[in-house]
N, C-alpha and C positions, 0 to 999 in steps of 0.2 A: 538317453543321448541318441540322436539321430546320426546314422553313419555319415561321415564327412562334415558334420557340424562342429564348429569350434566349441571347445569346452565351455567357454564363458556363456555362450548362448544357451546351451543345455542347462547350465546351472541357473541362469536367470529365469528360464522357463519353469524350472522346478520350484523356485521360491516366489514366483509371480512378479518378478521385477520387470521393468520395462527398459529395453535397450533401444537406443536411437539407431536408425538406418540412414544412409545418405538420402537426401531429398525430403527429410522431415517425417518419414514413416517410422513406425516403431514396431518392435517385435514384442508380443505379449500385451499389447494395449491397443486401443483404437487409434486410427490414423489421425494425426493432428499436424497439419502443415501450417506452421505459425505464419509464414509469409502470406499464404493464401487467405488466412483468416484476418490478417492485418494486425496481429499481436505485436509485431516488431515495431510498429509505428507508435504504440502506446508508451507514454512516459509516466512513470510513477513518481509522485512527489510524496516524500515521507517527512514528517515533522515530529520530532520528539518534543513534547510539551512538558515543561517543568515549571515549578513555582507553586505558590499557594501554601497554605498551612498543612503540615504533615503531622499526623499523630503517630508516635513511635509504635511499631508493631501493628498498626491499624491502617496506615496510609492516609490519604486525603480525607478531610472532614466531609460530611454530607453537604454542608453549605458550599464548600469549595467545589465539589463535584457538580453540584447544581449550577453554580455560576459558570463553570467551564463549559458544560454542555449547552447552556443557554447561549453563551457567546459563540460557541462552535456552530450551533444551529443558525444563528444570525448570519455568520460568515458563509456558511454552506448555502443558504438561500441565495445569497448574492452570486457566489462562484458558479453555482449550477446554471445560472442564466448566461454565463460567458461562453463564447465560441470555443470549441475544442474540449469542453468539460465532458468527462465520461461518467465518473462516479467517485464517491469518497466514503470513508468509514472511520469513525473514531473508535480506537481500541483502548481498553483499560487493562492494566496488568492484573493478573490473578494473585500476584505476590505483593502483600501490603508493604514490604520493605524494599521493593524494587526502586532503583534510583530514579527511573522515569516511570511515572504512573500512567501516562497517556501517550498514545502515538496516533497521529492522523495519517491515513494512507489515502491518497487521491490519485485518480488516473486521468490523464489528459492525452489527447490525440498526439500532440507534439510539445516539445519544450517551448517552442515559440508561443503556442496557445497559452501555456501556463504563465510565461513571462508577461504576455500582453494582459492577461487577467489580473495579475498581481501588480501591474503598473497602471491599471486603469483608474480613472478618477474616483470611482465609488469604492475601491478596495480598502483604502485606509479607513473610511467611515464604517464599512461592513465588518472590519476586523478590530475595531477600537476596543471591544470587550475582551479581546485576547491579548491586548498590549501589556497587561500586568503579568503575563506568563512568558517565560523564556521559550523560544522555539528554535529548533535547529533543522531547518528544511534542507533537503537535498533531492536532486533529480536522479532517477534510475530508469534504465531501459529494461524491458522484459527480456530475459535471456531464454527462459523455458517456462512453459505454462502447463 
């Protein structure tokens, strides 16, 4: 502990934790000013994708996974051509008995960019292969990166 240093800072330094300082700087880690880097403008669209055949204790069948990934690729090709698109990734659960086996995480510059892309004329056609799956999309703002 450094003389005059609050106990929490000393403890955080000892275990390698990072503490936030006013202005976006951090103690114990490299400086990341989210506003300067533009992270606060990014909007994350997360969609839990459900449906298709499930094998008890095993999860989705191989055919189901292949169809879903092919449909996701088709939609992704379209969405990445839209203004404001940053990136996206499809995640699969490591637990075969998870209620939701797939989650799509996409990043957009703004919520308006995301809405414009999903209301554009080509969106319905590009996502037709995903129509057989239930999706529960929601928008999130990056709070901390």
